[in-house]
NUBA-613214 format. One record per residue (C-alpha): residue in three letters; residue number from 1; x, y, z. Coordinates in nm, 2 decimals, padded with zeros to 4 digits. Layout:
<recs>
    aa     i        x        y        z
   Ala   NUM        X        Y        Z
...
</recs>
This chain:
<recs>
    aa     i        x        y        z
   Met     1    00.03    00.01    00.00
   Val     2    00.14    00.37   -00.10
   Glu     3    00.20    00.57    00.20
   Thr     4    00.00    00.91    00.20
   Arg     5    00.32    01.04    00.26
   Leu     6    00.46    00.92   -00.08
   Leu     7    00.21    01.07   -00.29
   His     8    00.26    01.38   -00.13
   Gln     9    00.60    01.42   -00.23
   Phe    10    00.57    01.28   -00.59
   Ile    11    00.27    01.54   -00.65
   Ala    12    00.57    01.78   -00.55
   Val    13    00.80    01.66   -00.80
   Ala    14    00.51    01.66   -01.08
   Glu    15    00.44    02.00   -01.01
   Glu    16    00.78    02.13   -00.97
   Leu    17    00.97    01.91   -01.23
   His    18    01.27    01.97   -01.09
   Phe    19    01.33    01.78   -00.77
   Asn    20    01.57    02.03   -00.57
   Arg    21    01.28    02.27   -00.59
   Ala    22    01.05    01.98   -00.47
   Ala    23    01.31    01.89   -00.19
   Glu    24    01.26    02.29   -00.06
   Arg    25    00.90    02.30   -00.10
   Leu    26    00.92    02.00    00.12
   His    27    01.16    02.11    00.39
   Met    28    01.36    01.83    00.30
   Ala    29    01.71    01.69    00.14
   Gln    30    01.68    01.61   -00.19
   Pro    31    01.85    01.30   -00.19
   Pro    32    01.59    01.15    00.02
   Leu    33    01.31    01.27   -00.21
   Ser    34    01.50    01.10   -00.52
   Gln    35    01.51    00.81   -00.28
   Ala    36    01.16    00.81   -00.23
   Ile    37    01.03    00.86   -00.60
   Arg    38    01.25    00.54   -00.68
   Arg    39    01.11    00.36   -00.39
   Leu    40    00.72    00.47   -00.59
   Glu    41    00.83    00.39   -00.87
   Gln    42    00.92    00.03   -00.77
   Glu    43    00.64   -00.04   -00.59
   Ile    44    00.43    00.05   -00.89
   Gly    45    00.62   -00.11   -01.12
   Thr    46    00.65    00.20   -01.42
   Pro    47    00.85    00.52   -01.42
   Leu    48    00.68    00.80   -01.38
   Phe    49    00.92    01.02   -01.46
   Glu    50    01.16    01.07   -01.78
   Arg    51    01.49    01.19   -01.63
   Thr    52    01.75    01.36   -01.81
   Asn    53    02.04    01.60   -01.72
   Arg    54    01.82    01.86   -01.81
   Ser    55    01.49    01.82   -01.70
   Val    56    01.24    01.62   -01.53
   Ser    57    00.92    01.54   -01.71
   Leu    58    00.61    01.30   -01.60
   Thr    59    00.58    00.96   -01.85
   Pro    60    00.20    00.90   -01.98
   Ala    61    00.19    00.64   -01.64
   Gly    62    00.29    00.93   -01.41
   Ala    63    00.02    01.20   -01.56
   Ala    64   -00.19    00.98   -01.46
   Phe    65   -00.08    00.91   -01.13
   Leu    66   -00.05    01.28   -01.05
   Lys    67   -00.46    01.27   -01.09
   Ser    68   -00.53    01.00   -00.89
   Ser    69   -00.29    01.09   -00.62
   Arg    70   -00.48    01.43   -00.56
   Asp    71   -00.83    01.24   -00.59
   Val    72   -00.69    01.01   -00.33
   Leu    73   -00.57    01.25   -00.09
   Arg    74   -00.88    01.47   -00.19
   Leu    75   -01.11    01.22   -00.08
   Leu    76   -00.90    01.12    00.28
   Asp    77   -00.91    01.51    00.36
   Glu    78   -01.30    01.54    00.33
   Ser    79   -01.33    01.20    00.47
   Val    80   -01.11    01.33    00.75
   Glu    81   -01.31    01.66    00.77
   Gln    82   -01.66    01.45    00.77
   Thr    83   -01.59    01.27    01.05
   Arg    84   -01.47    01.55    01.27
   Arg    85   -01.82    01.72    01.17
   Val    86   -02.02    01.36    01.30
   Ala    87   -01.75    01.39    01.60
   Gln    88   -01.85    01.69    01.69
   Gly    89   -02.28    01.68    01.61
   Ile    90   -02.31    01.84    01.31
   Glu    91   -02.34    01.56    01.07
   Gly    92   -02.44    01.23    01.02
   His    93   -02.74    01.00    01.00
   Leu    94   -02.99    00.94    01.22
   Thr    95   -03.27    00.65    01.23
   Leu    96   -03.58    00.75    01.42
   Thr    97   -03.84    00.52    01.48
   Phe    98   -04.25    00.60    01.65
   Ile    99   -04.52    00.59    01.69
   Asn   100   -04.82    00.81    01.56
   Ile   101   -04.66    01.18    01.67
   Ala   102   -04.91    01.35    01.42
   Pro   103   -05.09    01.52    01.77
   Tyr   104   -04.82    01.64    01.90
   Ser   105   -04.73    01.95    01.79
   Ala   106   -04.45    02.07    02.04
   Leu   107   -04.26    01.71    01.92
   Leu   108   -04.30    01.82    01.55
   Arg   109   -04.17    02.17    01.66
   Ala   110   -03.84    01.98    01.80
   Leu   111   -03.78    01.79    01.48
   Arg   112   -03.82    02.13    01.29
   Arg   113   -03.60    02.34    01.54
   Phe   114   -03.33    02.05    01.51
   Arg   115   -03.36    01.95    01.17
   Ser   116   -03.27    02.37    01.09
   Ala   117   -03.04    02.42    01.35
   Phe   118   -02.84    02.08    01.19
   Pro   119   -02.90    02.06    00.81
   Ala   120   -02.64    01.84    00.76
   Val   121   -02.78    01.55    00.93
   Ser   122   -03.00    01.29    00.76
   Phe   123   -03.30    01.11    00.87
   Thr   124   -03.46    00.78    00.81
   Met   125   -03.75    00.77    00.96
   Gln   126   -04.01    00.46    01.06
   Glu   127   -04.35    00.41    01.21
   Ala   128   -04.34    00.17    01.42
   Thr   129   -04.53   -00.04    01.76
   Thr   130   -04.37    00.03    02.09
   Gln   131   -04.21   -00.33    02.07
   Glu   132   -04.11   -00.31    01.76
   Gln   133   -03.91   -00.01    01.88
   Val   134   -03.73   -00.19    02.17
   Glu   135   -03.67   -00.46    01.98
   Ala   136   -03.49   -00.21    01.71
   Leu   137   -03.33    00.02    01.96
   Glu   138   -03.17   -00.32    02.16
   His   139   -03.06   -00.50    01.83
   Gly   140   -02.87   -00.12    01.70
   Arg   141   -03.13   -00.07    01.41
   Ala   142   -03.24    00.24    01.56
   Asp   143   -03.08    00.57    01.74
   Leu   144   -03.40    00.71    01.91
   Gly   145   -03.80    00.60    01.95
   Phe   146   -04.08    00.79    02.09
   Met   147   -04.32    00.50    02.24
   Arg   148   -04.58    00.43    02.50
   Pro   149   -04.42    00.23    02.82
   Pro   150   -04.29   -00.08    02.72
   Gly   151   -04.33   -00.38    02.92
   Arg   152   -04.06   -00.55    02.85
   Thr   153   -03.72   -00.36    02.77
   Ala   154   -03.35   -00.50    02.74
   Pro   155   -03.02   -00.40    02.96
   Gly   156   -02.87   -00.08    02.87
   Leu   157   -03.18    00.07    02.71
   Arg   158   -03.34    00.43    02.83
   Phe   159   -03.62    00.61    02.83
   Ala   160   -03.78    00.94    02.90
   Ser   161   -04.09    01.08    02.96
   Ile   162   -04.17    01.31    02.71
   Leu   163   -04.51    01.38    02.75
   Arg   164   -04.86    01.32    03.00
   Glu   165   -05.14    01.30    02.90
   Pro   166   -05.50    01.18    03.02
   Val   167   -05.67    00.85    02.91
   Val   168   -06.01    00.89    02.77
   Val   169   -06.29    00.70    02.62
   Ala   170   -06.41    00.67    02.19
   Leu   171   -06.75    00.61    02.13
   Pro   172   -06.93    00.60    01.83
   Ala   173   -07.13    00.90    01.78
   Met   174   -07.49    00.69    01.84
   His   175   -07.39    00.56    02.11
   Arg   176   -07.57    00.61    02.45
   Phe   177   -07.33    00.81    02.66
   Ala   178   -07.22    01.01    02.32
   Gly   179   -07.40    01.33    02.49
   Ser   180   -07.23    01.28    02.83
   Lys   181   -06.96    01.48    02.94
   Ile   182   -06.81    01.24    03.17
   Val   183   -06.83    00.87    03.14
   Pro   184   -06.86    00.60    03.46
   Leu   185   -06.59    00.38    03.31
   Ser   186   -06.77    00.08    03.52
   Ala   187   -07.13    00.16    03.28
   Leu   188   -06.93    00.03    02.95
   Gln   189   -06.90   -00.33    03.08
   Asp   190   -07.12   -00.48    02.80
   Asp   191   -06.99   -00.32    02.55
   Gly   192   -06.69   -00.46    02.36
   Phe   193   -06.40   -00.28    02.37
   Val   194   -06.14   -00.25    02.02
   Ser   195   -05.77   -00.25    02.10
   Ser   196   -05.40   -00.30    02.00
   Pro   197   -05.25   -00.64    02.07
   Arg   198   -05.08   -00.68    02.38
   His   199   -04.74   -00.81    02.21
   Leu   200   -04.71   -00.48    02.01
   Gly   201   -04.75   -00.27    02.32
   Gln   202   -04.78   -00.49    02.65
   Gly   203   -04.72   -00.16    02.89
   Phe   204   -04.99    00.03    02.71
   His   205   -05.23   -00.22    02.68
   Asp   206   -05.19   -00.40    03.08
   Gln   207   -05.29   -00.05    03.17
   Leu   208   -05.64    00.00    03.00
   Ile   209   -05.67   -00.41    03.11
   Gln   210   -05.64   -00.28    03.48
   Leu   211   -05.83    00.06    03.43
   Cys   212   -06.11   -00.12    03.33
   Glu   213   -06.06   -00.40    03.65
   Ala   214   -06.06   -00.09    03.88
   Ala   215   -06.39    00.00    03.75
   Gly   216   -06.51   -00.40    03.86
   Phe   217   -06.48   -00.59    03.50
   Lys   218   -06.26   -00.72    03.28
   Pro   219   -06.32   -00.58    02.93
   Arg   220   -06.48   -00.82    02.64
   Ile   221   -06.18   -00.73    02.36
   Val   222   -06.38   -00.75    02.05
   Gln   223   -06.14   -00.65    01.78
   Gln   224   -05.78   -00.54    01.75
   Ala   225   -05.58   -00.30    01.53
   Arg   226   -05.17   -00.24    01.53
   Gln   227   -05.21    00.14    01.50
   Leu   228   -05.47    00.38    01.73
   Gln   229   -05.56    00.58    01.39
   Thr   230   -05.78    00.27    01.29
   Leu   231   -05.85    00.16    01.61
   Val   232   -06.10    00.51    01.62
   Ala   233   -06.19    00.38    01.27
   Leu   234   -06.37    00.07    01.42
   Val   235   -06.53    00.31    01.70
   Ala   236   -06.67    00.49    01.40
   Gly   237   -06.75    00.18    01.24
   Gly   238   -06.90    00.05    01.55
   Phe   239   -06.68   -00.24    01.58
   Gly   240   -06.66   -00.13    01.97
   Val   241   -06.54    00.18    02.21
   Ala   242   -06.20    00.24    02.27
   Leu   243   -05.91    00.35    02.57
   Leu   244   -05.70    00.61    02.39
   Pro   245   -05.47    00.87    02.51
   Ala   246   -05.65    01.23    02.48
   Ser   247   -05.43    01.33    02.21
   Met   248   -05.62    01.10    01.93
   Ala   249   -05.96    01.39    02.01
   Gln   250   -05.76    01.63    01.85
   Asp   251   -05.84    01.48    01.53
   Arg   252   -06.22    01.57    01.53
   Arg   253   -06.44    01.35    01.34
   Lys   254   -06.84    01.35    01.35
   Asp   255   -06.86    01.00    01.34
   Val   256   -06.67    00.95    01.68
   Val   257   -06.69    01.15    02.03
   Phe   258   -06.44    01.12    02.29
   Arg   259   -06.51    01.16    02.64
   Glu   260   -06.32    01.18    02.97
   Ile   261   -06.40    00.87    03.22
   Gln   262   -06.45    00.85    03.55
   Val   263   -06.32    00.58    03.80
   Glu   264   -06.15    00.50    04.10
   Ala   265   -05.76    00.48    04.00
   Pro   266   -05.45    00.53    04.08
   Asp   267   -05.34    00.85    03.88
   Ala   268   -05.06    00.63    03.68
   Leu   269   -05.32    00.43    03.57
   Leu   270   -05.54    00.74    03.45
   His   271   -05.32    00.89    03.21
   Val   272   -05.03    00.76    02.99
   Glu   273   -04.71    00.88    02.91
   Leu   274   -04.51    00.92    02.55
   Leu   275   -04.15    00.83    02.64
   Met   276   -03.86    00.91    02.41
   Gly   277   -03.61    00.60    02.43
   Trp   278   -03.23    00.50    02.32
   Ser   279   -02.94    00.27    02.40
   Glu   280   -02.66    00.37    02.64
   His   281   -02.46    00.11    02.45
   Ala   282   -02.40    00.30    02.17
   Pro   283   -02.29    00.66    02.20
   Cys   284   -02.42    00.91    01.97
   Val   285   -02.33    01.31    02.01
   Ile   286   -02.59    01.38    01.71
   Arg   287   -02.83    01.17    01.88
   Asp   288   -02.78    01.30    02.21
   Arg   289   -02.81    01.68    02.04
   Leu   290   -03.19    01.60    01.93
   Ile   291   -03.24    01.48    02.27
   Ala   292   -03.21    01.73    02.44
   Glu   293   -03.38    01.97    02.16
   Val   294   -03.67    01.74    02.23
   Arg   295   -03.64    01.81    02.62
   Asp   296   -03.67    02.15    02.58
   Thr   297   -03.89    02.22    02.36
   Met   298   -04.12    01.97    02.51
   Ala   299   -04.08    02.12    02.89
   Ser   300   -04.23    02.41    02.77
   Ala   301   -04.49    02.28    02.57
   Pro   302   -04.86    02.34    02.71
   Thr   303   -04.97    01.99    02.87
   Ile   304   -05.29    01.78    02.71
   Glu   305   -05.59    01.85    02.90
   Thr   306   -05.91    01.60    02.92
   Ile   307   -06.19    01.73    02.63
</recs>
């Protein structure tokens, strides 16, 4: 492998076409420079210069090697600079996973601010369930995830709560309690419920089951769907009722109403969190800058109240 030092020496001679001037430019003696060029020619296997008593000129192979040498050193310099920028957290790539984040304007604002401040950072955005995100973080397929509280985590994963919102009930517009402002959860024990499968979001799923149990019944789950938006559509279609984060009520519909629930339960069950998760095993300056931006923006964002 040719050393970059030899490339610099070759380029100096090729540009000066004079060994003494090239040696002065490189701040070295002429004999070691001549020896270095001969060693380079031996490594490549062909003469790079035509030498006479009066002149030095490039051979056709030398002219081709001059262009290649300049390209190699330019790419090396660019790679070094890019590496420095990545290490400084001003350039690079992040893979983000998320549940539906459309209702969270403050989080979207944080992402916009970060992209504006660091335009050299590119993103891959992947929508995924909570459990899928935990697995992606665990196996290094994602840098940062936005999810509900998971039921299972792995060593080295860290989570920070960035938002807390009430749990509400979604009812078909023609439901018997659609006109009520607050719905006793116990009054829905005979209704069918629609929910996400437990294996895709164990923590949130179990929380909703515990809320119903606090109201004195075990919910009868009649239909399941991966995404909360789909659950709202199932409610609109009359398949059942659903317990959902209050942020889902921001998408106003004529065929679904969202109501506060009344149940004697711990406050932790009556609210659901949006978490930000990442792996401590994968240090990343760029990711940490985004984490700081999200924290700062969400700290000053208004809370999502009951509807």
